[in-house]
TIDRENBA-298284 format. One record per residue (C-alpha): chain; x, y, z; residue in three letters. Coordinates in Angstrom, 2 decimals. Layout:
unit|u|v|w|code
A|X|Y|Z|ala
...
This chain:
unit|u|v|w|code
A|-0.07|-0.03|0.04|met
A|1.38|3.51|-1.13|pro
A|2.63|5.19|2.21|glu
A|0.62|8.39|1.66|glu
A|-2.44|6.23|2.11|ala
A|-1.78|6.19|5.69|gly
A|-2.61|2.58|6.36|phe
A|-1.23|-0.73|5.16|ser
A|-2.91|-3.89|4.25|ile
A|-1.13|-7.34|4.07|asp
A|-1.26|-11.05|4.42|cys
A|2.07|-11.67|6.02|ala
A|1.16|-14.04|8.75|phe
A|-0.25|-17.57|8.90|pro
A|-3.36|-18.42|7.11|gly
A|-2.98|-14.76|5.25|gly
A|-4.41|-14.63|1.76|asn
A|-4.86|-11.44|-0.52|ile
A|-3.88|-9.75|-3.58|val
A|-3.64|-6.09|-3.21|leu
A|-4.44|-4.27|-6.45|glu
A|-4.57|-0.49|-5.84|arg
A|-6.14|2.12|-3.45|ser
A|-8.05|5.07|-4.51|glu
A|-8.55|7.36|-1.57|gly
A|-11.40|5.40|0.48|ala
A|-11.80|2.64|-1.78|asp
A|-9.28|-0.50|-1.73|val
A|-9.54|-2.90|-4.48|phe
A|-8.12|-6.54|-4.02|val
A|-9.09|-10.38|-4.79|his
A|-8.13|-13.79|-3.40|gln
A|-4.82|-15.50|-4.29|asp
A|-5.74|-18.68|-6.14|leu
A|-2.42|-19.53|-6.89|arg
A|-2.24|-23.41|-7.78|asp
A|-6.32|-23.68|-7.74|thr
A|-8.07|-24.70|-10.65|ala
A|-11.01|-22.42|-11.50|gly
A|-12.20|-20.08|-8.72|asp
A|-12.58|-20.27|-5.07|trp
A|-13.44|-17.75|-2.16|phe
A|-11.01|-18.08|0.66|tyr
A|-9.03|-14.89|1.58|trp
A|-7.61|-13.08|4.79|cys
A|-5.66|-9.94|5.45|phe
A|-4.80|-7.49|7.87|arg
A|-5.29|-3.37|7.99|val
A|-2.80|-1.35|10.08|arg
A|-3.09|2.15|10.53|gly
A|-6.53|3.02|9.74|ala
A|-7.88|4.12|12.90|gln
A|-10.85|6.45|12.48|gly
A|-11.25|6.12|8.89|arg
A|-13.99|4.24|6.85|thr
A|-12.59|2.23|3.84|leu
A|-14.74|0.41|1.55|arg
A|-12.78|-3.19|0.31|phe
A|-13.82|-4.08|-3.29|his
A|-13.25|-7.75|-4.78|phe
A|-12.55|-7.52|-8.33|thr
A|-12.47|-11.17|-9.79|lys
A|-15.70|-12.80|-8.03|ser
A|-18.15|-12.46|-4.79|asn
A|-16.44|-14.08|-2.09|val
A|-18.25|-12.31|0.66|ile
A|-20.46|-14.70|2.71|gly
A|-24.05|-15.10|3.91|val
A|-23.09|-13.12|7.06|arg
A|-20.62|-10.67|5.72|gly
A|-16.87|-10.88|6.53|pro
A|-15.36|-12.14|9.64|ala
A|-13.34|-9.57|11.77|val
A|-10.71|-9.98|14.37|ser
A|-9.70|-7.37|16.91|leu
A|-6.96|-9.10|18.62|asp
A|-5.00|-10.59|15.95|ala
A|-6.90|-13.60|14.89|gly
A|-7.73|-14.98|18.48|his
A|-11.41|-14.27|18.44|ser
A|-13.58|-13.34|15.38|trp
A|-16.97|-12.05|15.04|gln
A|-19.25|-11.65|11.48|trp
A|-19.73|-7.80|10.40|leu
A|-23.20|-8.73|9.25|gly
A|-24.51|-7.72|5.56|thr
A|-25.51|-4.35|6.61|asp
A|-22.20|-2.74|5.04|gly
A|-22.03|-5.24|2.14|val
A|-22.83|-4.41|-1.41|asp
A|-22.39|-6.90|-3.87|gly
A|-18.73|-7.63|-3.80|gln
A|-17.53|-4.94|-1.79|ser
A|-17.79|-4.08|1.94|phe
A|-17.77|-1.10|4.38|thr
A|-15.65|-0.95|7.55|tyr
A|-15.41|1.96|10.09|ala
A|-12.06|1.69|11.89|phe
A|-12.54|2.65|15.76|gly
A|-9.91|5.27|17.31|ala
A|-7.91|2.02|18.58|asp
A|-8.43|-0.19|15.72|ala
A|-4.51|-0.09|14.81|glu
A|-4.49|-3.94|13.76|asn
A|-7.48|-5.23|12.29|val
A|-7.94|-8.83|10.18|arg
A|-10.61|-9.62|7.86|phe
A|-11.41|-13.07|6.41|ser
A|-13.87|-15.03|4.44|phe
A|-14.60|-17.20|7.43|gly
A|-13.09|-17.61|11.09|met
A|-9.53|-19.18|10.37|pro
A|-8.29|-21.97|12.26|tyr
A|-4.43|-22.41|12.64|gln
A|-1.74|-24.42|14.29|glu
A|-1.31|-21.71|17.14|ser
A|-5.34|-22.76|17.61|asn
A|-4.37|-26.19|17.78|leu
A|-1.42|-25.51|20.00|arg
A|-3.64|-23.43|22.46|ala
A|-6.38|-26.56|22.94|phe
A|-3.37|-28.91|23.42|thr
A|-1.76|-26.65|26.12|gln
A|-5.49|-26.20|27.81|arg
A|-5.45|-29.74|28.11|his
A|-1.76|-30.57|28.89|arg
A|-1.49|-33.43|31.19|gly
A|-5.19|-34.56|30.80|ala
A|-5.34|-38.27|31.01|ala
A|-6.71|-39.57|27.69|gly
A|-4.72|-37.01|24.98|leu
A|-1.79|-37.77|23.43|ile
A|0.19|-35.35|20.75|val
A|2.61|-36.92|18.52|glu
A|4.40|-36.30|15.14|pro
A|2.34|-37.49|11.96|his
A|4.97|-36.78|9.26|cys
A|6.81|-33.75|7.88|thr
A|5.10|-31.59|5.16|ser
A|6.49|-31.00|1.67|arg
A|7.40|-27.48|3.07|lys
A|9.03|-29.28|6.20|gly
A|6.53|-28.38|8.74|arg
A|5.92|-30.55|11.21|gln
A|2.37|-32.23|11.06|val
A|0.55|-33.54|14.09|glu
A|-1.62|-36.17|14.98|arg
A|-3.96|-36.74|18.22|leu
A|-5.09|-39.62|19.90|arg
A|-7.80|-39.24|22.53|ala
A|-9.82|-41.51|24.63|gly
A|-8.92|-44.93|25.97|cys
A|-5.33|-45.08|25.78|leu
A|-4.09|-47.19|28.52|asp
A|-5.54|-50.65|27.16|arg
A|-6.88|-51.90|23.91|ala
A|-10.29|-50.11|23.35|pro
A|-13.78|-51.70|22.41|ala
A|-13.75|-49.27|19.54|his
A|-11.28|-46.72|17.21|arg
A|-12.79|-44.23|15.19|val
A|-10.78|-42.10|12.77|leu
A|-11.34|-37.98|12.44|leu
A|-9.97|-36.21|9.30|gly
A|-9.92|-32.20|8.80|cys
A|-8.61|-29.67|6.38|arg
A|-8.23|-31.89|3.34|his
A|-9.40|-28.86|1.79|his
A|-7.08|-26.44|3.54|cys
A|-9.67|-23.25|3.67|cys
A|-12.46|-25.09|5.33|glu
A|-11.84|-23.68|8.97|met
A|-15.13|-23.90|10.31|met
A|-14.80|-27.82|10.79|ala
A|-11.69|-27.56|12.69|ser
A|-13.80|-26.01|15.59|tyr
A|-16.03|-28.87|15.36|ala
A|-13.13|-31.43|15.94|val
A|-11.89|-29.20|18.63|glu
A|-15.52|-29.76|20.38|gly
A|-15.48|-33.54|19.79|ile
A|-12.06|-33.63|21.78|met
A|-13.52|-31.58|24.36|glu
A|-16.16|-33.83|24.91|gln
A|-13.93|-36.94|24.90|val
A|-11.90|-35.04|27.52|leu
A|-14.77|-33.84|29.59|ser
A|-15.97|-35.15|32.86|asp
A|-19.12|-35.78|31.72|thr
A|-21.38|-38.90|31.00|pro
A|-20.41|-39.03|27.12|glu
A|-16.57|-37.94|28.36|gly
A|-16.45|-40.56|30.87|asn
A|-17.91|-43.51|28.41|trp
A|-15.81|-42.36|25.24|leu
A|-12.66|-42.53|27.40|arg
A|-13.59|-46.12|28.79|glu
A|-14.14|-47.39|25.22|tyr
A|-13.33|-45.62|22.39|val
A|-9.84|-44.45|21.10|glu
A|-9.83|-41.60|18.59|phe
A|-7.17|-40.67|16.07|leu
A|-7.27|-37.34|14.87|val
A|-5.31|-35.56|11.82|leu
A|-6.32|-31.78|12.37|pro
A|-4.45|-30.88|9.40|phe
A|-4.49|-33.14|6.53|ala
A|-2.92|-30.52|4.49|asp
A|-0.80|-28.35|6.75|lys
A|1.30|-26.36|4.65|asp
A|-2.04|-25.17|2.96|gly
A|-3.33|-24.29|6.43|val
A|-0.76|-22.10|7.36|glu
A|0.12|-20.65|3.69|asp
A|-3.58|-19.42|3.30|gly
A|-4.20|-21.59|0.34|asp
A|-7.47|-22.65|-1.02|gln
A|-6.68|-26.33|-0.98|gly
A|-9.81|-26.92|-3.00|lys
A|-9.24|-28.07|-6.53|asn
A|-5.56|-27.69|-5.87|arg
A|-3.48|-28.98|-8.92|glu
A|-2.86|-31.70|-10.15|pro
A|-5.33|-32.93|-7.24|arg
A|-6.34|-31.91|-3.86|asp
A|-5.35|-33.46|-0.65|his
A|-9.03|-34.79|-0.44|gly
A|-8.80|-36.71|-3.87|arg
A|-5.26|-38.32|-2.44|asp
A|-6.53|-41.69|-1.22|tyr
A|-6.00|-43.60|-4.59|ala
A|-2.90|-44.68|-6.28|gly
A|0.56|-43.52|-4.67|thr
A|-0.37|-40.51|-2.35|ser
A|1.25|-37.01|-3.63|leu
A|1.20|-35.70|-0.39|tyr
A|2.92|-36.87|3.18|pro
A|-0.02|-36.10|5.43|glu
A|-2.30|-38.73|3.33|thr
A|0.40|-40.96|2.68|gly
A|1.35|-41.50|6.27|ala
A|-2.49|-41.69|7.32|leu
A|-2.79|-44.72|4.81|arg
A|0.30|-46.24|6.07|asp
A|-0.70|-45.81|9.76|tyr
A|-4.59|-46.41|10.01|val
A|-4.58|-50.33|9.00|pro
A|-1.80|-51.11|11.50|val
A|-3.14|-49.05|14.43|trp
A|-6.84|-50.27|13.89|ser
A|-6.45|-53.98|14.63|glu
A|-9.73|-54.39|13.25|asp
A|-11.26|-52.30|15.85|arg
A|-12.03|-49.30|13.49|leu
A|-15.73|-48.71|13.32|arg
A|-16.26|-45.07|12.26|ala
A|-14.24|-42.65|10.30|ala
A|-15.72|-38.89|9.54|leu
A|-13.93|-36.64|7.43|asp
A|-15.13|-33.18|8.32|leu
A|-15.61|-30.46|5.77|his
A|-17.24|-27.03|4.90|cys
A|-19.32|-26.63|1.59|pro
A|-19.44|-24.06|-0.92|ala
A|-20.08|-20.55|-0.28|ile
A|-23.80|-20.02|-0.38|arg
A|-27.05|-21.63|-1.52|gly
A|-29.57|-23.57|-0.21|pro
A|-27.91|-26.89|0.08|his
A|-24.73|-24.92|1.20|asn
A|-26.45|-23.73|4.19|glu
A|-27.52|-26.90|6.16|val
A|-25.09|-29.44|8.00|ile
A|-25.25|-32.80|5.72|tyr
A|-23.56|-35.95|5.54|leu
A|-22.26|-37.07|2.05|val
A|-23.79|-40.20|0.97|gly
A|-21.87|-43.27|-0.20|ser
A|-22.66|-44.89|-3.57|gln
A|-22.52|-48.06|-1.25|glu
A|-25.91|-49.16|0.20|gln
A|-24.58|-50.72|3.29|ile
A|-22.63|-47.73|3.94|val
A|-25.56|-45.28|2.96|trp
A|-27.69|-47.28|5.86|arg
A|-24.92|-46.79|8.37|glu
A|-24.81|-43.12|7.29|gln
A|-28.26|-42.43|7.79|ser
A|-28.71|-44.42|11.06|arg
A|-25.87|-42.25|12.48|phe
A|-28.01|-39.27|11.02|ser
A|-30.75|-39.94|12.77|gln
A|-29.03|-40.53|15.95|ile
A|-27.44|-37.00|15.75|leu
A|-30.55|-35.50|15.05|glu
A|-32.21|-37.30|18.04|ala
A|-29.16|-36.36|20.77|val
A|-28.24|-33.21|19.78|gln
A|-28.19|-30.37|22.01|gln
A|-26.47|-27.35|20.72|gly
A|-27.66|-24.20|18.59|pro
A|-26.49|-25.73|15.22|leu
A|-29.22|-28.28|14.35|arg
A|-28.73|-30.95|12.00|his
A|-31.84|-32.83|9.93|ser
A|-31.50|-36.00|8.24|ala
A|-33.43|-34.92|5.36|lys
A|-30.71|-32.71|4.58|asp
A|-28.14|-35.21|3.58|asn
A|-26.96|-35.19|0.09|leu
A|-27.45|-39.01|-1.52|pro
A|-25.10|-40.29|-3.83|phe
A|-25.98|-39.15|-7.51|gly
A|-27.63|-35.76|-6.53|gln
A|-26.39|-32.40|-6.80|ala
A|-22.64|-32.70|-6.77|trp
A|-22.29|-36.03|-5.38|asn
A|-21.76|-37.91|-8.48|lys
A|-19.10|-40.06|-10.09|ala
A|-17.71|-37.84|-11.88|lys
A|-16.78|-35.45|-9.15|asn
A|-14.38|-38.13|-7.83|tyr
A|-12.88|-38.62|-10.84|ser
A|-9.31|-36.98|-10.09|lys
A|-9.33|-39.70|-7.09|gly
A|-10.41|-41.13|-3.79|lys
A|-11.43|-39.42|-0.79|gly
A|-10.78|-40.16|3.15|met
A|-14.32|-41.54|3.60|lys
A|-14.54|-43.96|0.42|ser
A|-10.77|-45.20|1.61|trp
A|-11.93|-46.02|4.91|ala
A|-15.18|-47.64|3.87|gln
A|-13.00|-50.41|2.66|glu
A|-10.88|-50.80|6.01|leu
A|-11.39|-53.96|7.97|pro
A|-14.21|-53.59|10.63|gly
A|-15.47|-50.09|9.44|val
A|-19.16|-49.75|9.51|lys
A|-19.85|-45.84|9.22|leu
A|-17.44|-43.83|6.58|ala
A|-18.63|-40.47|5.97|ser
A|-18.03|-36.70|4.73|gly
A|-19.96|-34.46|7.32|ile
A|-20.35|-30.81|6.04|glu
A|-20.70|-27.85|8.47|leu
A|-21.44|-24.53|6.66|pro
A|-19.36|-21.64|6.96|tyr
A|-21.57|-19.29|8.47|ala
A|-25.43|-20.23|8.35|asn
A|-26.88|-23.40|9.23|ala
A|-30.66|-23.87|8.82|ala
A|-30.79|-20.55|10.31|gly
A|-28.17|-20.68|13.15|gly
A|-25.20|-18.78|13.17|glu
A|-21.95|-20.84|12.74|val
A|-19.14|-19.33|14.66|asn
A|-16.18|-20.58|16.75|gln
A|-18.18|-21.80|19.67|glu
A|-21.47|-22.86|18.07|thr
A|-19.16|-25.05|16.06|ala
A|-17.44|-26.44|18.96|arg
A|-20.90|-27.05|20.60|leu
A|-21.54|-29.02|17.20|phe
A|-18.59|-30.92|17.99|gly
A|-20.12|-32.15|21.30|his
A|-23.17|-33.07|19.35|asp
A|-20.92|-35.13|17.33|leu
A|-19.37|-36.91|20.17|ala
A|-22.85|-37.48|21.82|arg
A|-24.10|-39.18|18.51|ala
A|-20.88|-41.54|18.31|leu
A|-21.45|-42.52|21.75|arg
A|-24.68|-43.82|21.00|ala
A|-23.84|-45.24|17.57|tyr
A|-21.34|-47.18|19.17|leu
A|-23.62|-48.28|21.64|gly
A|-23.08|-46.04|24.80|gly
């Protein structure tokens, strides 16, 4: 940003993503960085410094990448976020009035969840019985990739559950739900106590660690993205290491595998929580059963309805969409002992009228843990 503008815009922090084109007075023109993404996608996250007391208009020049609750804003360097709402949104632009003390403000399409968030979670539960953080692999850019094991760790459990997340690295709201599942597993509640007694969870929180930290889109990455990397020889260390580790770890006790995602930017089916139906009827029956259990036991503000699930062959869930490879759920449903394998789509901002944010997404994770307990026989 030119010095005479009096403020600066950048994305030089974990998860940052923006291309600054120009500024004309109070109007700033930007677009999302697509890098190695095939086609268009909508993730962006940038920082504005030195704009105290000013009102600026941010114009996205390539496509409409503002979600249904407007942008998310953080005044504390990305620790906490809130939706701005749509009052200041006009098509592909939004307006923001910077307070007198707003020296450092971040804006994003969603509410980013980075390695620092995971580190804060594990620090809060440091020393807790039933949680181990261990190295999974080294990413292609040399980052250490974590995996978590939680629940029944001191003996062979009755059941094992695999949780995957961020196969498309921009889908950050799913990370808060995974954190919520782990909160419930570690909690002193009937659900937590039962899960720690009978179930071991294996969690891959960042299936695309480099993309998460670099602020990539991840979806439709060329030549194929992490969410299609479970066929043939894996391109990425994270997915390859999972494919090697899980069959040994499971010991034929793996009963459920859930891969958490976020859907597209807007539209009726992108504003509900749904399971992605398998083309295998026996798996689809188990998905439907789990969905009905989730609908019955849920207590949080984000409501799931089994009628919103997406059967194979409908909308985008068709064979041609999987032509570039195989996803985690399709790979997992072929492993010995697995009954339930499913992708779960949690919207970025609006779920059947309920606001998706950091806290409500965690509470949805609590509901998923309750449903897993009931599904596994607790």
